[in-house]
PALODREN-231568 format. One record per atom (N, C-alpha, C): residue in one letter; x, y, z. Coordinates in steps of 0.2 Angstrom, whole numbers, plus 5000, padded with zeros to 4 digits. Each point is the difference from the previous one (the first is absolute). Layout:
# residues N
AXYZ ...
# end
This chain:
# residues 375
M523753985547 M499750064999 M500450065002 M500450005005 M500450065002 M500550014995 S500349944997 S500550014995 S499750034993 I499449994999 I499750034994 I499950075001 R499750025006 R499950075001 R500750045000 T500549975003 T500650035000 T500350014993 N499949954996 N500250014993 N499650054996 R499450025002 R499650054997 R500250075003 R500150005006 R500250065003 R500650034998 L500649965000 L500650034998 L500050034993 P499849964995 P500050044993 P499650065000 G499450015004 G499750065001 G500450055003 L500449995005 L500450055003 L500650024995 L500249954996 L500550024996 L499850044994 R499449984998 R499750044994 R499850085003 K499850005006 K499950075003 K500650045000 E500549975002 E500750045001 E500350014993 S499949964996 S500350014993 S499650054996 L499450015001 L499650054997 L500250075003 Q500150005007 Q500250065003 Q500750024997 I500449964999 I500750014997 I499950034993 L499649974996 L499950024993 L499750075000 R499650025005 R499650065000 R500450065003 D500649985003 D500450055003 D500750004995 P500050064996 P500650004996 P500650015004 S500050035006 S500650015003 S500449935002 S499649955001 S500349935002 S500449974993 I499750014995 I500349984993 I500650044999 A500050075002 A500550044998 A500649985005 I499949995006 I500549985005 I500349934998 A499649964998 A500249934998 A500449994994 F499950044995 F500350004993 F500350064998 V499750065000 V500250064998 V500650035004 L499950005006 L500650035005 L500649954999 P500049945001 P500649964999 P500350014993 A499650014995 A500450014993 A500350075000 V499750055003 V500350065001 V500650005004 L500049975005 L500650005005 L500649964996 L499849954996 L500549964997 L500350044994 L499650044997 L500350044994 L500450065003 L499850035006 L500350055003 L500749985003 F500049945003 F500749985003 F500449964994 G499749974996 G500349974994 G500450054996 Y499750054998 Y500250054995 Y500350065004 G499650035005 G500250065003 G500550005006 V500049955003 V500449995006 V500649964999 S500650025002 S500649964999 S500550025005 L500349945003 L500650015004 L500650014997 D500049994993 D500650014996 D500150074999 S500750024999 S500150074998 S500250004992 R499750044996 R500250014993 R500050074999 L500450024995 L500150074998 L500050055006 V500549985005 V500050055005 V500450064998 P499750065001 P500450064999 P500650015004 V500650004997 V500650015003 V500450064997 G500350045004 G500450054997 G500749985000 L500450024994 L500749994999 L500350075000 V500450025004 V500450065000 V500749994997 I500050024994 I500750004996 I500350064999 E500550015005 E500350075000 E500550014994 Q500349954997 Q500450004994 Q499949954995 P499550014995 P499949954995 P500649974997 G499949944998 G500649974996 G499749934998 A500549964997 A499849944997 A499849955006 E500450005006 E499949965005 E499350015003 T499950075001 T499350015003 T499449994996 A500150014993 A499549984995 A499949935000 A500549955001 A499949935000 A499649985007 F500250045005 F499649985006 F499350035000 L499950054997 L499350034999 L499649954995 G500349974995 G499749954996 G499849945003 A500449985005 A499849945004 A499350015004 F499950065002 F499450015004 F499450014995 E500250034994 E499450014995 E499849944997 H500449955000 H499849934997 H499749955005 S500050035006 S499749965006 S499350015000 V499649945001 V499350015001 V499850025007 Y500550015004 Y499850025007 Y500150085001 F500350034996 F500150075001 F499750054994 A499950065002 A499850054995 A500550065002 P500650004998 P500550055002 P499950074997 R500250055005 R499950074998 R500750035001 V500350034996 V500750035000 V500050075003 Y500450015005 Y500150075003 Y500750024999 A500250064999 A500750034999 A500350015007 T499650025005 T500350025007 T499749965005 R500350005006 R499849965006 R499350045002 Q500150075000 Q499450045002 Q499449984997 A500049994993 A499449994996 A499849935002 G500449955000 G499849935002 G499750005007 R500350045005 R499750005007 R499350035000 A499950054996 A499450034999 A499449964998 A500249964995 A499649954997 A499849945005 L500549985004 L499949955005 L499550035005 D500150065002 D499650045006 D499350004997 A499950024994 A499350014997 A499749934998 H500349945001 H499749944999 H500049994992 R500350034996 R500049994993 R500549934999 V500449995004 V500449944999 V500049965007 D500149945000 D500149965006 D500749995003 G500450014995 G500749995002 G500550044996 L500650015002 L500550044997 L500749975000 L500350004994 L500649974999 L500550064997 V500550015004 V500550054998 V500649984998 L500250024993 L500649984997 L500450075000 S500550005005 S500450065001 S500450024993 A500350065000 A500350034994 A500649964999 D500349975005 D500749964999 D499849924999 F499449994998 F499849935000 F500449964995 A500050034993 A500449964995 A500750005001 R500350055003 R500750005001 R500249955006 R499650005005 R500249955005 R499949934998 L499549994995 L499849934998 L500649984996 K500350044996 K500649984995 K500650005004 G500150045005 G500750015003 G500049965006 E499650015005 E500149975007 E499649935000 G499650004995 G499649935001 G499450005005 E499950065003 E499550015005 E499650064999 A499449994998 A499650064998 A499349995004 P500050035006 P499449995005 P499450044997 I499449975001 I499450024998 I499650025006 Q499750065000 Q499650015006 Q499249984998 V499749965005 V499349984999 V499650035006 I499550044998 I499650035005 I499349974999 V499749975005 V499349974999 V499550035004 N499450014998 N499550035004 N499749945004 G500250015007 G499849945005 G499350015003 V499650044998 V499350005003 V499749944999 D500049964994 D499749945000 D500649955000 A500149975006 A500649965001 A500149944995 N499449974998 N500049944996 N500250024993 S499750064997 S500250024994 S500750024999 A500350035006 A500750025000 A500549955000 R499849945003 R500449945000 R500049974993 L499450004997 L500049984993 L500450044995 L499950065001 L500450054995 L500849995001 E500249995006 E500749995002 E500249944996 G499749955001 G500249934997 G500050014992 Y499550034997 Y500050014993 Y500650044998 V500250055003 V500650044999 V500649965000 Q500149965005 Q500649965001 Q500049954994 G499449974998 G500049964994 G500250034994 V499850064998 V500150044994 V500850015000 W500250035006 W500750025001 W500549944998 A499849945003 A500449944999 A500049984993 N499550004996 N499949984993 N500450054996 W500050075002 W500450054996 W500749995001 L500249985006 L500749995002 L500349944996 Q499649955000 Q500249944996 Q500150014993 G499550044997 G500150024993 G500650044998 Q500150055005 Q500650044999 Q500749965000 L500049965005 L500649965000 L500149954994 A499449984998 A500149954994 A500250044994 A499850074999 A500250044995 A500750015000 Q500350015006 Q500750015000 Q500449935000 G499749954999 G500449935000 G500249985006 T499750025006 T500249985007 T499449965002 A500249945003 A499549955003 A499750035006 F499449995001 F499750025006 F500149945005 T500450025005 T500149945005 T499650025006 N499749945003 N499650015006 N500149935004 P500350015006 P500249945004 P499349955001 V499550035001 V499349975001 V499550014994 T499849954997 T499550004995 T499349985003 A499550045000 A499449995002 A499649974994 E499649955000 E499649974995 E499349995004 P499650065000 P499449995004 P499549964996 R499549975003 R499549964997 R499450015004 V499550034997 V499350015003 V499549954999 W499849975005 W499549955000 W499350035000 F499549964997 F499350015001 F499750064996 N500450065000 N499850064996 N500750024997 P500249974995 P500750024997 P500050064996 E499450034998 E499950064996 E500050065005 L500049985007 L499950055005 L499550054999 Q499449984997 Q499450044999 Q499650005006 S499950065003 S499650015006 S499249984999 R499850004993 R499349984998 R499949935002 N500549954999 N500049935002 N499949995007 Y500250055004 Y499950005008 Y499450035002 L499850054997 L499450045002 L499449974998 V499949984994 V499449974998 V499749945004 P500449955001 P499849945004 P499750035007 G500450045003 G499850035007 G499350044999 L499950034995 L499450044999 L499449954999 L500149944998 L499449955000 L499749995007 V500550015005 V499849995007 V499550065002 V500350064998 V499650065002 V499350004997 N500049974994 N499350004996 N499549955003 M500349945002 M499649955004 M499750035007 T500550045003 T499850025006 T499450054999 L500050044995 L499550054999 L499349964999 V500049954996 V499449974998 V499849965006 G500449965003 G499849965006 G499850035006 A500450055002 A499950035007 A499550064999 L500250054995 L499650065000 L499249994998 L499949954995 L499349994998 L499649965005 T500349955003 T499749965005 T499950045007 A500450055001 A499950045006 A499450045000 L499750014994 L499450044999 L499449955000 V500049945000 V499549954999 V499550015005 F500249985006 F499550005006 F499950075002 A500550045000 A499950075002 A499450034996 R500049984993 R499450034996 R499449975002 E500049935002 E499449975002 E499750035007 W500550025004 W499850035007 W499750074998 E500350044996 E499750064999 E499350004997 R499949964995 R499450004996 R499449965004 G500249965005 G499549975004 G499849934997 T500449984995 T499849944996 T500249945003 L500550005005 L500249945003 L499549975005 E499650055003 E499549975005 E499549964996 A499850034994 A499549964995 A500349934998 L500750004999 L500349944999 L500049955005 L500050025007 L500049965005 L499449965002 V499450034998 V499449975001 V499949944996 T500449994995 T500049944995 T500349945004 P500049944997 P500349945003 P500750004999 V500350054997 V500749994998 V500550005006 T500549964999 T500549995006 T500650064999 I500350005006 I500650054999 I500549984995 G500149935000 G500549984995 G499850014993 E499350004998 E499850014994 E500050074998 I499950055005 I500150074999 I500750024998 L500549975004 L500750014998 L500249974994 M499749944998 M500249984993 M499750044995 G499450025001 G499750044995 G500350074999 K500450025005 K500350075000 K500749994997 I500449945001 I500749994999 I500049984992 L499649954998 L500149974994 L500050054994 P499550044999 P500050054995 P500750045000 Y500250035005 Y500650045001 Y500649964998 F500049935002 F500649964999 F500049994992 V499549994997 V500050004992 V500250064997 L499850065003 L500250064998 L500850015001 G500249985006 G500750015001 G500549964996 M499849944998 M500449954996 M499950034993 G499550034998 G499950034993 G500550054999 G500150055006 G500450054999 G500749985000 M500249945004 M500649975000 M500249984994 L499649964996 L500149984994 L500250054995 L499650065000 L500150064996 L500750025001 S500250015006 S500650035002 S500649954998 V500049945001 V500549954997 V500150014993 L499450004996 L500150004993 L500350074998 M499850055003 M500450074999 M500749995001 A500249975006 A500750005002 A500449964995 V499749944998 V500449964995 V500050024993 F499450024997 F500050024993 F500150074999 L499850055004 L500150074999 L500750025002 F500249985006 F500650035003 F500649954999 G499949944998 G500549954999 G500349985006 V499749995006 V500349985006 V500049924999 P500549975001 P500049924999 P499749975006 L499649954999 L499749965005 L500349934999 R500549995005 R500449945000 R499749945004 G499650025004 G499749955005 G499349974997 S499749955004 S499449974997 S499450045001 V499650004995 V499450045000 V499549975005 W500049945001 W499649975005 W500250025007 V500650005002 V500350025006 V499850085001 L500050044995 L499850075001 L499350005001 T499649964997 T499350005001 T499849985007 L500349955003 L499949975006 L500250065006 C500650034999 C500250055005 C499650064999 S499750024994 S499650054999 S499349995004 T499849945000 T499449985003 T500150015008 L500549985002 L500150005008 L500150085002 F500350044996 F500150075001 F499350035000 L499649994994 L499450034999 L499549985006 L500049945002 L499649985006 L500250045006 T500650015001 T500350045006 T499750074999 A500150034994 A499750074999 A499350005001 L499649954998 L499350005001 L499850005007 G500449965004 G499849995007 G500250075003 M500550034999 M500150065003 M499550064998 G499850004994 G499550044998 G499349995004 L499849945000 L499449985003 L500050025008 L500649985003 L500150025007 L499950085001 I500350044996 I499950075000 I499350025000 S499749974995 S499350024998 S499549985006 I500149945003 I499649985006 I500150045006 V500650025001 V500250045006 V499750084999 T500150034995 T499950074999 T499350024999 K499649964996 K499350014998 K499950074996 N500550034998 N500050064996 N500450004994 Q499850024994 Q500449994994 Q500650055000 F499950065002 F500550055000 F500649975005 V499849995006 V500549975005 V500349944997 A499649964998 A500349934997 A500550014995 G499850054995 G500550014995 G500750035002 M499950055005 M500650035003 M500449955003 V499749965004 V500449945004 V500349954995 A499649994995 A500349954995 A500650034997 I500050064998 I500650034997 I500650005005 L499950025006 L500550015005 L500349935002 A499549955001 A500249945002 A500349954995 T499850014994 T500249954995 T500350034994 F499850054997 F500350034994 F500750035001 L500050055005 L500650035002 L500649955002 P499849955005 P500549955001 P500349964994 A499549994996 A500249964994 A500450044995 F500050065001 F500450054995 F500750015004 L500050015006 L500650025003 L500449955004 L499649955003 L500349955004 L500149934998 S499949994993 S500049944998 S500649984996 G500450044999 G500649994996 G499950024992 F499450034999 F499850014993 F500550064997 L500150055004 L500450064998 L500650005004 F500049995007 F500650015004 F500249935003 D500750005000 D500349945003 D499949995007 L499749945002 L499849995007 L500649995004 G500649984998 G500649995003 G500350075003 S499850054996 S500350075002 S499650045005 M499449975002 M499650035005 M500249995007 P499850045005 P500249995007 P499749935002 A500349975005 A499849945003 A499350005002 V499750055003 V499350005002 V499650004994 I500150034995 I499650014994 I500049934997 R500649975000 R500049934997 R499649955003 V499950015007 V499649955004 V499350014998 I499850074999 I499350024998 I499849974993 T500550004996 T499849974993 T499849935000 H500249965005 H499749935000 H499350005001 L499750055002 L499250005001 L499750034993 V500450014995 V499750034994 V500049944995 A499449984998 A499949944996 A500350014993 A500050064998 A500350024993 A500849985000 R500350015006 R500749985000 R500249934997 Y499649955002 Y500149934998 Y499849994993 F499550044998 F499849994993 F500550034995 V500350065002 V500550034996 V500649954999 A500249975005 A500649965000 A499849944995 I499449975000 I499849954996 I500050024993 V499650064998 V499950024993 V500750024997 Q500450035004 Q500750024997 Q500449944998 S500049955005 S500349944998 S499849964994 L499350005000 L499749964994 L500150044994 F500050065000 F500150044993 F500750004998 L500550015005 L500750014998 L500549945001 A499849965005 A500549945001 A499749944999 G499349995000 G499749934999 G499749975007 D499949944999 D499749965006 D500549995006 V500250055003 V500450005006 V499649985006 W500049935002 W499649985005 W500250025007 A500650015001 A500350035006 A499650075002 V499850034994 V499750075001 V499249995000 I499849964996 I499349994999 I499649975005 L500349945003 L499649965005 L499950045006 P500650035004 P499850035006 P499650064999 N500150044995 N499550064999 N499349984998 A499949954996 A499349974999 A499749985007 A500449965004 A499749985006 A499850065005 A500450055000 A499850065003 A499450034998 L499950004993 L499450034997 L499449955002 A500149945000 A499449955002 A499850015007 L500550015004 L499850015007 L499650075001 M500350054997 M499650075000 M499349994997 A499949974995 A499449994997 A499549975005 V500249945003 V499649975005 V499850045006 F500550045002 F499950045006 F499550064998 F500150034995 F499550064998 F499349984998 L500049944996 L499349984998 L499749975006 G500349965005 G499749975006 G499850065005 L500450055000 L499850055005 L499450044997 S500050014994 S499450044997 S499449965001 R500049934999 R499449965001 R499850005008 R500550005004 R499950005007 R499650075002 L500350054998 L499850075002 L499350014997 L499949984994 L499350014997 L499549965003 S500149945002 S499549965004 S499950035007 K500550035003 K499950035006 K499550065000 R500250044995 R499650064999 R499349994998 L499949944996 L499349994998 L499649955004 G500349985005 G499749955005 G499450025004 
# end
């Protein structure tokens, strides 16, 4: 008899919560619309690659050599060169942020190139953004090396180099930052759905006074939690499916790992996020406070401390220790490996185990605190 009643109560709770989700457009927007917008924004609008960088070339004495050098920059996808006749004009453009770097070819550039064989080029880079400055410096050196090799070949002189580098890039040979950003963004999207939406579940019930009415019924604490978790779990996995389809078919990010492994690991992370959201909702009892705590405790760490945007190895030691408390850190490592490298079990297994432990911890603590508060 108890089993029959339980089987009837749980579907009723699930139907109640599902209807509440359908009647709340913000839940659907957070689960499906917001992830799609973030993917479009990061996939098309945000890039860690530098393309068409405005760079100034100061050519004090135009000639065939300087024209060839300028042509090397004009045919590069990395630069949008602008020519200046004097150092003062180039410096003014750099100060006004019209260009990000300055290359100076002195008036004796051609003569020294033909006569002495040494024609120094002055490179001035705006170092306000250190990462962009280093990229620009590397691009300039690459164009310079290619131009020099072409000049020597035109003169019938072999380009000799005692060391020949043959670089090989694994996992992301196109060096597209999109392939790195989009998989990590899936983690941020699931954090939004799992933690932010469920952080409002019990807080909303507390504010409206409907939880007390629910407690006078024979439902158990476990049934209440299942009734709250399952609809948002389905919502979160639906958003994950949409995000994966957009990543693969819209942005062309390769998925080299197993879909089943991705599904299992996504389940573990979503359960962890749901547990964190429920815990916040149970403790705060206020929707506004719950939303703010969820953003500070889940969304921002997933954005900043998961390895999604910033390399964890470059962070201070104290911050690196703190990142081990961020569930998104483990899922980012799994997702990036599955998309770009494949089923690398040395990465997947320990991170999946960490997610499983965190899911058990947060869901267990949520159940314990809820039973105490309602006892």
